[in-house]
N, CA, C and O atoms as CSV, one atom per row, in Angstrom:
chain,resi,resn,atom,element,x,y,z
A,1,MET,N,N,-0.147,-0.762,-5.707
A,1,MET,CA,C,0.765,-1.858,-5.309
A,1,MET,C,C,1.857,-1.397,-4.715
A,1,MET,O,O,1.961,-0.172,-4.665
A,2,THR,N,N,2.839,-2.149,-4.176
A,2,THR,CA,C,3.885,-2.426,-3.636
A,2,THR,C,C,5.380,-1.901,-3.984
A,2,THR,O,O,6.276,-2.558,-4.512
A,3,THR,N,N,5.416,-0.750,-3.618
A,3,THR,CA,C,6.598,-0.939,-4.524
A,3,THR,C,C,7.896,-1.846,-3.333
A,3,THR,O,O,7.787,-1.883,-2.107
A,4,SER,N,N,8.968,-2.445,-4.109
A,4,SER,CA,C,9.407,-2.922,-3.398
A,4,SER,C,C,11.321,-2.978,-3.820
A,4,SER,O,O,11.722,-3.009,-4.983
A,5,PRO,N,N,12.308,-2.979,-2.520
A,5,PRO,CA,C,13.278,-2.571,-3.525
A,5,PRO,C,C,14.080,-4.288,-3.960
A,5,PRO,O,O,14.195,-5.431,-3.518
A,6,LYS,N,N,14.551,-3.231,-5.374
A,6,LYS,CA,C,15.420,-4.904,-5.604
A,6,LYS,C,C,17.491,-4.772,-5.527
A,6,LYS,O,O,18.487,-5.496,-5.548
A,7,ARG,N,N,17.198,-3.711,-5.458
A,7,ARG,CA,C,19.037,-3.083,-5.125
A,7,ARG,C,C,19.370,-2.521,-4.856
A,7,ARG,O,O,19.019,-1.406,-5.240
A,8,VAL,N,N,20.766,-2.702,-3.578
A,8,VAL,CA,C,20.925,-1.053,-3.221
A,8,VAL,C,C,22.249,-1.334,-3.468
A,8,VAL,O,O,22.527,-2.445,-3.921
A,9,THR,N,N,23.525,-0.152,-3.151
A,9,THR,CA,C,24.246,0.097,-3.372
A,9,THR,C,C,24.423,1.439,-2.844
A,9,THR,O,O,23.496,2.182,-2.524
A,10,PHE,N,N,26.587,1.915,-2.715
A,10,PHE,CA,C,27.070,2.670,-2.024
A,10,PHE,C,C,27.522,3.884,-2.811
A,10,PHE,O,O,27.756,3.900,-4.019
A,11,ASP,N,N,27.608,4.850,-2.005
A,11,ASP,CA,C,28.564,5.494,-2.312
A,11,ASP,C,C,29.319,5.991,-1.470
A,11,ASP,O,O,29.289,5.368,-0.408
A,12,GLU,N,N,30.562,7.582,-1.490
A,12,GLU,CA,C,30.906,8.006,0.146
A,12,GLU,C,C,29.979,8.000,1.012
A,12,GLU,O,O,29.718,7.267,1.966
A,13,ASP,N,N,29.111,9.680,0.185
A,13,ASP,CA,C,27.532,9.820,0.860
A,13,ASP,C,C,26.436,9.252,1.375
A,13,ASP,O,O,25.769,9.405,2.399
A,14,ASN,N,N,26.404,8.588,0.471
A,14,ASN,CA,C,24.561,8.144,-0.441
A,14,ASN,C,C,24.762,6.782,-0.110
A,14,ASN,O,O,25.791,6.108,-0.160
A,15,PHE,N,N,23.186,6.381,0.362
A,15,PHE,CA,C,22.503,4.880,-0.363
A,15,PHE,C,C,22.242,5.043,-1.115
A,15,PHE,O,O,21.952,6.226,-1.296
A,16,TRP,N,N,22.082,4.185,-2.197
A,16,TRP,CA,C,20.863,3.564,-3.734
A,16,TRP,C,C,19.572,1.866,-3.755
A,16,TRP,O,O,19.405,0.660,-3.570
A,17,VAL,N,N,19.011,3.265,-4.170
A,17,VAL,CA,C,17.747,2.217,-4.222
A,17,VAL,C,C,16.989,1.990,-4.899
A,17,VAL,O,O,15.817,2.314,-4.709
A,18,GLU,N,N,17.559,1.125,-6.290
A,18,GLU,CA,C,17.114,0.444,-7.635
A,18,GLU,C,C,15.361,-0.229,-6.725
A,18,GLU,O,O,15.315,-0.946,-5.725
A,19,LEU,N,N,14.021,0.395,-7.619
A,19,LEU,CA,C,13.484,-0.548,-6.603
A,19,LEU,C,C,12.140,-0.965,-7.778
A,19,LEU,O,O,12.237,-0.223,-8.755
A,20,SER,N,N,11.270,-1.683,-7.870
A,20,SER,CA,C,10.205,-2.366,-8.530
A,20,SER,C,C,10.164,-1.776,-9.982
A,20,SER,O,O,10.394,-2.105,-11.146
A,21,ASP,N,N,9.770,-0.792,-9.291
A,21,ASP,CA,C,9.212,0.015,-10.655
A,21,ASP,C,C,10.124,0.957,-11.854
A,21,ASP,O,O,9.655,1.766,-12.654
A,22,GLY,N,N,11.573,0.548,-11.673
A,22,GLY,CA,C,12.248,1.363,-12.299
A,22,GLY,C,C,12.760,2.743,-11.401
A,22,GLY,O,O,13.808,3.075,-11.955
A,23,ARG,N,N,12.630,3.211,-10.845
A,23,ARG,CA,C,13.032,4.493,-10.343
A,23,ARG,C,C,13.951,4.644,-9.520
A,23,ARG,O,O,13.422,4.779,-8.416
A,24,THR,N,N,15.186,4.704,-9.432
A,24,THR,CA,C,16.484,4.861,-8.756
A,24,THR,C,C,16.818,5.852,-7.595
A,24,THR,O,O,17.106,6.885,-8.199
A,25,VAL,N,N,16.912,6.050,-6.534
A,25,VAL,CA,C,16.579,6.669,-4.770
A,25,VAL,C,C,17.989,7.252,-4.231
A,25,VAL,O,O,18.682,6.370,-3.725
A,26,GLY,N,N,18.505,8.405,-4.229
A,26,GLY,CA,C,19.203,7.806,-3.716
A,26,GLY,C,C,19.601,8.732,-1.731
A,26,GLY,O,O,19.946,9.898,-1.539
A,27,VAL,N,N,19.444,8.013,-1.039
A,27,VAL,CA,C,19.507,8.902,0.302
A,27,VAL,C,C,20.709,8.876,0.886
A,27,VAL,O,O,21.594,8.042,0.694
A,28,PRO,N,N,20.735,10.007,1.762
A,28,PRO,CA,C,21.936,10.603,2.313
A,28,PRO,C,C,22.552,9.262,3.519
A,28,PRO,O,O,21.750,8.478,4.027
A,29,LEU,N,N,23.348,9.234,3.678
A,29,LEU,CA,C,23.979,7.559,4.677
A,29,LEU,C,C,23.853,8.614,6.362
A,29,LEU,O,O,23.890,8.116,7.487
A,30,ALA,N,N,23.689,10.292,6.002
A,30,ALA,CA,C,24.209,10.643,7.301
A,30,ALA,C,C,22.362,11.147,7.953
A,30,ALA,O,O,22.119,12.147,8.629
A,31,TRP,N,N,21.583,10.355,7.594
A,31,TRP,CA,C,19.920,10.082,7.679
A,31,TRP,C,C,20.088,8.883,8.545
A,31,TRP,O,O,19.104,8.429,9.129
A,32,TYR,N,N,21.196,8.367,8.666
A,32,TYR,CA,C,21.067,6.551,9.345
A,32,TYR,C,C,22.527,6.218,10.185
A,32,TYR,O,O,23.342,5.297,10.134
A,33,PRO,N,N,22.408,7.440,10.961
A,33,PRO,CA,C,23.697,7.190,11.926
A,33,PRO,C,C,24.021,6.053,11.976
A,33,PRO,O,O,24.868,6.057,12.869
A,34,ARG,N,N,23.880,4.538,11.439
A,34,ARG,CA,C,24.245,3.425,12.283
A,34,ARG,C,C,25.172,3.238,10.816
A,34,ARG,O,O,26.385,3.356,10.644
A,35,LEU,N,N,24.061,2.893,9.841
A,35,LEU,CA,C,25.353,2.641,8.492
A,35,LEU,C,C,26.306,4.042,8.235
A,35,LEU,O,O,27.305,3.807,7.556
A,36,LEU,N,N,26.190,5.071,8.556
A,36,LEU,CA,C,27.222,5.990,8.049
A,36,LEU,C,C,28.225,5.523,8.726
A,36,LEU,O,O,29.187,5.613,7.964
A,37,LYS,N,N,28.718,4.874,10.163
A,37,LYS,CA,C,29.639,4.785,10.581
A,37,LYS,C,C,30.206,3.086,10.516
A,37,LYS,O,O,31.283,2.552,10.780
A,38,ALA,N,N,28.642,2.497,9.936
A,38,ALA,CA,C,29.635,1.266,9.436
A,38,ALA,C,C,30.531,0.771,8.356
A,38,ALA,O,O,30.745,1.766,7.663
A,39,SER,N,N,31.208,-0.309,7.815
A,39,SER,CA,C,32.318,-0.638,7.418
A,39,SER,C,C,31.691,-1.209,6.126
A,39,SER,O,O,30.795,-2.028,6.329
A,40,VAL,N,N,31.980,-0.941,4.874
A,40,VAL,CA,C,31.732,-0.982,3.355
A,40,VAL,C,C,30.807,-3.310,4.039
A,40,VAL,O,O,29.732,-3.906,3.978
A,41,GLN,N,N,32.048,-3.532,4.477
A,41,GLN,CA,C,31.753,-5.080,5.234
A,41,GLN,C,C,29.765,-5.369,5.439
A,41,GLN,O,O,28.932,-6.079,4.876
A,42,GLN,N,N,29.749,-4.243,6.687
A,42,GLN,CA,C,28.452,-4.276,7.402
A,42,GLN,C,C,27.259,-3.130,6.591
A,42,GLN,O,O,26.243,-2.652,7.096
A,43,LEU,N,N,27.800,-2.920,5.211
A,43,LEU,CA,C,26.913,-2.426,4.177
A,43,LEU,C,C,26.224,-3.051,3.258
A,43,LEU,O,O,25.185,-2.947,2.606
A,44,ALA,N,N,27.244,-3.819,3.428
A,44,ALA,CA,C,27.325,-4.918,1.922
A,44,ALA,C,C,26.679,-6.000,2.735
A,44,ALA,O,O,26.711,-6.982,1.993
A,45,CYS,N,N,25.968,-6.430,4.145
A,45,CYS,CA,C,25.313,-7.137,4.320
A,45,CYS,C,C,23.897,-6.818,5.012
A,45,CYS,O,O,23.771,-6.394,6.161
A,46,TYR,N,N,22.509,-7.189,3.818
A,46,TYR,CA,C,21.745,-6.661,3.779
A,46,TYR,C,C,20.814,-7.188,3.439
A,46,TYR,O,O,21.069,-7.491,2.273
A,47,GLU,N,N,19.426,-7.676,3.764
A,47,GLU,CA,C,17.832,-8.201,3.234
A,47,GLU,C,C,17.606,-7.418,2.897
A,47,GLU,O,O,17.631,-6.258,3.307
A,48,LEU,N,N,17.126,-8.213,1.457
A,48,LEU,CA,C,15.825,-6.607,0.995
A,48,LEU,C,C,14.088,-7.748,1.295
A,48,LEU,O,O,13.886,-8.941,1.068
A,49,SER,N,N,13.381,-6.906,1.741
A,49,SER,CA,C,12.043,-7.625,1.790
A,49,SER,C,C,11.103,-6.161,1.248
A,49,SER,O,O,11.432,-5.005,0.981
A,50,ALA,N,N,10.158,-6.703,1.254
A,50,ALA,CA,C,8.503,-6.282,0.453
A,50,ALA,C,C,8.863,-4.569,0.424
A,50,ALA,O,O,8.912,-3.525,-0.228
A,51,ARG,N,N,9.023,-5.130,1.468
A,51,ARG,CA,C,8.328,-3.158,2.183
A,51,ARG,C,C,10.256,-2.746,2.610
A,51,ARG,O,O,10.317,-2.084,3.646
A,52,GLY,N,N,11.219,-2.950,2.178
A,52,GLY,CA,C,11.838,-2.362,3.308
A,52,GLY,C,C,13.647,-3.323,2.559
A,52,GLY,O,O,13.769,-4.005,1.542
A,53,ILE,N,N,14.727,-2.927,3.631
A,53,ILE,CA,C,15.905,-3.004,4.070
A,53,ILE,C,C,16.211,-2.866,5.283
A,53,ILE,O,O,15.777,-1.990,6.031
A,54,HIS,N,N,17.201,-3.970,5.632
A,54,HIS,CA,C,17.640,-4.735,6.681
A,54,HIS,C,C,18.807,-5.046,6.585
A,54,HIS,O,O,19.295,-5.667,5.640
A,55,TRP,N,N,19.788,-4.363,8.243
A,55,TRP,CA,C,20.979,-4.711,8.195
A,55,TRP,C,C,20.728,-5.133,9.863
A,55,TRP,O,O,20.715,-4.455,10.891
A,56,ASP,N,N,20.463,-7.174,9.477
A,56,ASP,CA,C,20.827,-7.647,11.077
A,56,ASP,C,C,22.130,-6.451,11.506
A,56,ASP,O,O,21.778,-5.305,11.788
A,57,ALA,N,N,23.331,-6.752,11.520
A,57,ALA,CA,C,24.664,-7.146,12.657
A,57,ALA,C,C,24.147,-5.262,12.622
A,57,ALA,O,O,24.736,-4.866,13.628
A,58,LEU,N,N,23.410,-4.006,12.028
A,58,LEU,CA,C,22.936,-3.473,12.656
A,58,LEU,C,C,22.318,-2.607,12.991
A,58,LEU,O,O,22.399,-1.382,13.081
A,59,ASP,N,N,21.230,-3.875,13.300
A,59,ASP,CA,C,20.658,-3.321,13.845
A,59,ASP,C,C,19.986,-2.622,12.992
A,59,ASP,O,O,20.398,-1.492,13.252
A,60,GLU,N,N,18.932,-2.462,11.813
A,60,GLU,CA,C,18.867,-1.011,11.409
A,60,GLU,C,C,18.291,-1.822,10.169
A,60,GLU,O,O,18.832,-2.665,9.454
A,61,ASP,N,N,16.633,-1.123,10.151
A,61,ASP,CA,C,15.958,-1.336,8.930
A,61,ASP,C,C,14.953,0.464,8.486
A,61,ASP,O,O,14.260,1.292,9.077
A,62,VAL,N,N,15.465,0.236,7.207
A,62,VAL,CA,C,14.910,1.064,6.688
A,62,VAL,C,C,13.677,0.638,5.705
A,62,VAL,O,O,13.723,-0.480,5.191
A,63,SER,N,N,12.588,1.497,5.436
A,63,SER,CA,C,11.421,1.403,4.651
A,63,SER,C,C,11.694,2.031,3.320
A,63,SER,O,O,12.471,2.964,3.117
A,64,ILE,N,N,10.808,1.274,2.258
A,64,ILE,CA,C,11.318,2.110,0.853
A,64,ILE,C,C,9.620,3.302,1.650
A,64,ILE,O,O,10.010,4.422,1.320
A,65,ASP,N,N,8.549,3.484,2.214
A,65,ASP,CA,C,7.986,3.994,2.526
A,65,ASP,C,C,8.635,5.043,3.206
A,65,ASP,O,O,8.784,6.075,2.551
A,66,GLY,N,N,8.888,5.033,3.901
A,66,GLY,CA,C,10.448,6.595,5.147
A,66,GLY,C,C,11.142,6.759,3.588
A,66,GLY,O,O,10.750,7.613,2.792
A,67,ILE,N,N,11.867,6.121,3.396
A,67,ILE,CA,C,12.616,6.575,1.868
A,67,ILE,C,C,11.640,7.136,1.248
A,67,ILE,O,O,11.307,7.768,2.250
A,68,LEU,N,N,10.681,7.552,0.272
A,68,LEU,CA,C,9.756,8.462,-0.341
A,68,LEU,C,C,9.083,8.694,0.235
A,68,LEU,O,O,7.989,8.916,-0.284
A,69,ALA,N,N,9.181,8.794,1.395
A,69,ALA,CA,C,8.692,10.315,2.480
A,69,ALA,C,C,9.856,11.625,2.880
A,69,ALA,O,O,9.537,12.752,3.261
A,70,GLY,N,N,11.319,11.086,2.659
A,70,GLY,CA,C,12.135,11.765,3.134
A,70,GLY,C,C,12.118,12.298,4.301
A,70,GLY,O,O,12.280,13.394,4.837
A,71,GLN,N,N,11.768,10.737,4.669
A,71,GLN,CA,C,12.087,10.018,5.908
A,71,GLN,C,C,13.720,9.804,6.396
A,71,GLN,O,O,14.023,8.621,6.241
A,72,GLY,N,N,14.704,10.511,6.870
A,72,GLY,CA,C,15.750,9.421,8.181
A,72,GLY,C,C,15.341,8.521,9.133
A,72,GLY,O,O,14.219,8.026,9.238
A,73,ASP,N,N,16.428,8.308,9.909
A,73,ASP,CA,C,16.247,7.509,10.955
A,73,ASP,C,C,15.728,8.569,12.554
A,73,ASP,O,O,16.087,9.535,13.228
A,74,LEU,N,N,14.312,7.167,12.415
A,74,LEU,CA,C,13.127,8.697,12.986
A,74,LEU,C,C,13.571,7.616,14.586
A,74,LEU,O,O,12.483,7.221,15.006
A,75,THR,N,N,14.241,7.299,15.128
A,75,THR,CA,C,14.921,6.820,16.591
A,75,THR,C,C,15.204,7.807,17.594
A,75,THR,O,O,15.107,7.643,18.810
A,76,ARG,N,N,15.708,9.271,16.740
A,76,ARG,CA,C,17.111,10.188,17.605
A,76,ARG,C,C,16.101,11.575,16.253
A,76,ARG,O,O,15.906,11.340,15.061
A,77,HIS,N,N,15.728,12.709,16.906
A,77,HIS,CA,C,15.798,13.745,16.582
A,77,HIS,C,C,17.268,14.573,15.832
A,77,HIS,O,O,18.377,14.918,16.239
A,78,ARG,N,N,16.427,14.640,14.383
A,78,ARG,CA,C,17.643,15.044,13.712
A,78,ARG,C,C,18.597,15.938,13.693
A,78,ARG,O,O,19.727,15.895,13.208
A,79,GLN,N,N,17.923,16.917,14.382
A,79,GLN,CA,C,19.652,17.968,15.227
A,79,GLN,C,C,20.783,16.350,16.073
A,79,GLN,O,O,21.958,16.025,15.902
A,80,ALA,N,N,20.010,15.933,16.672
A,80,ALA,CA,C,21.363,15.504,17.240
A,80,ALA,C,C,22.302,14.748,15.782
A,80,ALA,O,O,23.488,14.668,15.464
A,81,VAL,N,N,21.307,14.407,15.339
A,81,VAL,CA,C,22.147,13.198,13.424
A,81,VAL,C,C,23.068,13.844,13.407
A,81,VAL,O,O,24.139,13.425,13.846
A,82,ALA,N,N,22.893,15.293,12.796
A,82,ALA,CA,C,23.265,15.953,11.979
A,82,ALA,C,C,24.457,16.943,12.549
A,82,ALA,O,O,25.000,17.752,11.796
């Protein structure tokens, strides 16, 4: 069974993903520098797929598998982001 996102919400430091299996997972925005630097309007313009979340204007893709594995942005070393 594939766990897919149903909805995404944001607070100052995190984004929250409601999953199809009933869980809600919090993810630090600091894990994704493009999301951390984005405006509220940019964050709100996302698309859901069966496997993740996509922000076209930000060129950002976040997979549900990555979130559940505790992985942030893999395009940079985490020390460079923090």
